C-alpha positions in Angstrom: -0.6 -0.2 0.5 1.8 3.3 -1.2 0.1 6.7 0.9 0.9 9.8 -2.0 -0.1 12.7 -3.2 -2.2 12.9 -5.9 -1.5 14.6 -9.1 -3.8 15.8 -11.5 -3.1 13.1 -14.3 -5.1 10.9 -11.7 -8.3 13.0 -12.4 -10.1 10.0 -14.2 -9.3 7.2 -11.9 -9.9 9.5 -8.8 -13.2 11.1 -10.5 -14.0 6.9 -10.4 -13.0 6.2 -7.1 -15.1 9.4 -6.1 -18.8 7.9 -7.0 -17.7 4.1 -6.5 -17.3 5.6 -2.6 -20.5 7.3 -2.8 -22.4 4.7 -4.3 -21.3 2.1 -1.8 -21.3 4.6 1.2 -24.3 5.6 3.3 -22.0 7.9 5.5 -20.9 10.3 2.6 -22.1 13.9 2.1 -23.2 13.0 -1.7 -25.7 10.4 -2.3 -24.9 7.8 -5.4 -25.7 9.8 -8.6 -25.5 13.2 -7.2 -22.0 14.3 -7.8 -22.5 15.4 -11.7 -18.4 16.1 -12.3 -16.6 14.5 -15.1 -12.8 14.2 -14.9 -12.0 16.8 -16.5 -13.3 19.0 -14.2 -11.1 17.0 -11.4 -8.6 17.5 -12.9 -8.8 21.1 -13.0 -9.9 21.3 -8.9 -6.3 19.1 -9.0 -4.4 21.5 -10.1 -6.3 24.9 -8.2 -5.6 21.9 -4.9 -2.2 21.6 -5.7 -1.8 25.6 -5.7 -2.9 25.8 -2.3 -0.8 25.6 0.5 -3.2 24.9 3.1 -4.8 22.0 0.8 -4.3 18.0 -0.3 -5.5 15.6 -1.3 -3.4 12.3 -0.8 -4.6 8.8 -2.2 -4.6 5.3 -1.2 -2.6 3.2 -3.9 -2.9 -0.6 -4.3 -1.5 -3.0 -7.3 -1.1 0.5 -9.4 -5.1 1.2 -8.0 -6.6 4.0 -6.3 -8.4 2.5 -3.5 -8.5 5.6 -1.3 -8.3 8.9 -0.7 -8.0 11.7 2.4 -8.4 15.0 1.0 -7.7 18.2 3.3 -9.3 21.7 2.3 -7.9 24.2 3.8 -9.9 27.7 4.4 -9.9 30.7 1.5 -10.3 34.2 4.0 -8.4 35.4 6.3 -10.2 34.2 9.1 -10.3 30.7 7.9 -6.5 29.5 6.6 -5.6 27.9 9.5 -8.6 24.9 9.8 -8.8 23.0 6.9 -11.9 19.7 6.5 -11.1 16.7 5.8 -12.9 14.3 3.3 -12.3 10.3 3.6 -13.2 7.7 0.9 -12.2 4.1 0.8 -13.3 1.5 -1.7 -15.4 -0.9 1.0 -13.7 -3.7 -0.4 -10.6 -1.7 1.8 -12.0 -2.6 5.3 -8.3 -2.6 7.1 -8.4 0.6 9.3 -4.7 0.9 9.7 -5.4 2.5 5.2 -7.2 5.4 7.1 -5.1 5.3 9.9 -1.7 5.6 7.8 -3.6 8.1 5.7 -4.5 10.5 8.1 -1.4 9.9 9.9 0.3 11.4 7.0 -2.0 14.4 6.9 -1.1 15.1 10.8 2.6 15.0 9.8 1.8 17.6 6.9 0.0 20.1 9.4 2.7 19.4 12.0 5.6 20.8 9.2 3.3 24.1 8.2 
């Protein structure tokens, strides 16, 4: 299992992952089929996130396939730049908690280095 920052060229597989996770889980903010974005829109969003110092998307990769993600979205105003919200999504078949914990640990380390 590899945890790494996402690249804009991963937009298509990231888009599919997000939609699949939303189809599998009852706890995501978007319901199955509600997300209308395209891989191209994801790519543009990932490029914007890459330029922000307080945002990132980490992906979990297994066997060359992206199987989960942790998105850290930082605030964009003077009063919220110090804060962020997390979005965590993994394929249902990826059930071992240590994958999620490993991703969150990496986010914490990144926060401590800021």
